[in-house]
Residue, then its C-alpha position, 0 to 999 in steps of 0.5 A: m543499487c546505489e544512490a551515488n550522484d558523482v557519476e557521468e551516467p544517471s544513477e538508477l535509484t529505488v524510490s517509494g511513491d505515495g499520494t495524499w489528498k487535502k480532503r478524504g475521498y475522491s472529491s479533493l481539489f488538491g493532492v500531494t505526491s512524493l518520491i522518496g529514496y528508499y536507501t537515503g530516506k530523503v525526499f527526491d521530489i514532491l509535487v502538488k496537483s490542483s484541479y481548481c484555480n480561483d482566477c479561472k473561477i472568477w472568469t466563468n461568466k465570460l467563457d465565450s468572450a474574446e476578452y476571456e480568450a486573451w486573458y486565459e492565454e496570458h494567464v496560462d503562459s505566465g504560469n499563474c494558473k493554479a489548476n495543473h490537473s484535470g480529471p478525477a482526483g483519484n488520478i492525481e497520484v498517477s499523473a504526478v508520479i509520471e511527471m516526476f519520473e519524466r523530469s528526474v534526469e533533468n532535475l536530479g540527474v537520476k533515473f528511477r529503476n525500482y518503484i515501491g507502491d501500494g497494491d493500486s496498479k494504476t500508478y505503476s502501469g501509468v509510469v510504464n506506459a509513459k516510458p519516461y526513460g525510453e522503450d528499453f528501460l525497464i521500471n520494476k514494481k516493488e510492493c509495500i509489505g504493509h499494504v500487502q499485509k492488509r490484503m489478508g485482513t481485507r480478504l478474510r473480512e470479505l470472506v466472513k461477510k460473504h458467507v451468510v446463512e438464513t435460520k428461523t427462530k422459534a417464532g418463525k422469523t427468518v434471521k441472517r447470520k454470518s456462518l464463519s464468525g463467532k466463538g472458535k471461528l473467524t472472529a475479528k481477533m483471529i483475523d487480526k492475528l492471521t493478518v499480522y502473522y502473514g505480514l511477519a512471514i514476509r518481513r522475516n523472509h524477504d530474501s527468498v520467495e520460497k521462505m516467504k511461501n513456506a512461512i505463510w503456509a506455516t501459519y495456515y497449518h498451525y491453526s489447523s493443528t489438533d493434539e491428534n493431528p499436529q501440522h507444525e512441520k512448516c513452523r520454525s523449529g528450535e527453542d526460540s520458535w514462535c510455535e509452541w509445538q516446535k518449542a516442546a519438540a526442541a525440549d523433548a516434551l511432546g509426550s505431554f504437550k497440549h495445544s493451548y488453542t482450538a484449531l479452526p473448523t474444517d469448513i473455515l479452513e477450506a474457505m480460507r485456502p483460496i485466499y492463502y493460495d492467492l496471497s502466496k503466489d510467486e508473482l506477488l512474493q517476487r515483488c516483496l523481495g527486499g522487504f520494502t515499505q512506504n512508511n517514509n511517505e506516510s510519515l511525510n504525509q502526516l507532517i504535511w497535514k500537521i502544517s496545513p490541517k485537513s480540517v482547515s480550508g486552504t488554497s493550492t498555494i498554502v498546500e504547496i508551501a506546507a508540502n515544501v516545508a514538510a519536505c525540508i523538515f523531513n530531510 
């Protein structure tokens, strides 16, 4: 992929997209969505969506009057209406990305071939269904590695919450406890460690699906290993390996080697196995090839809300000014 502009046919670019809201949650009246060129790191397009217009609010008491109809027609035709989005705030990102894709050829002379997004498939499927470049133009989905990594932590924490057992105290009181958490089990620290290792397995091997898959399972078997039954065959070999067993093997010191950690219990490993299967599927890892992220979009989002803080109320005009100034600074 290149991002050259001096060609007759529209260039086909790779962009990352992300939305951010003035207010947390899905009750926000304003949202900002950006598309950033992955290789240039420049903001290609930015769009503010608003579901609120103060002028329209003032006229709510005259909705059924002929006077309102005449005013509203002029209000919309003149482009003064600030409400350019209807429906839930959660759909702002979807509609904004579609609109920016649809105007990319006219405004920028480019087409967006690869779209880097988070795990939410609504935006990507919305763009695909909109067919901004015609029936025969395939838009590819690329995963943000940061968001893929978070899935491991989320799934493991859900696993711990789901496995609850009831025990009785000496006083006969029934107590519920999480059977997979506790010392030597899936503690918060262990979950964070497995999540980081999962992300590193993808980042360090983003040129090959097989390499990514092998590295992901290496972390699983690494924490399945005991002194009596080491399972480090998938761990990277050599003196510079992250695996202490492989380091000892490279130094010909396995005879005196002892693991510095205790392997996870068998019941926990069995409970974790389906998660590792799901998060190492070819379909998912194929979208991780290239090692793409949405880091640029997230940095831009932070800059926008530094200029127009979320803690301070504002209109769509203020948000739009903040978004455009932030884009200029960012570029």
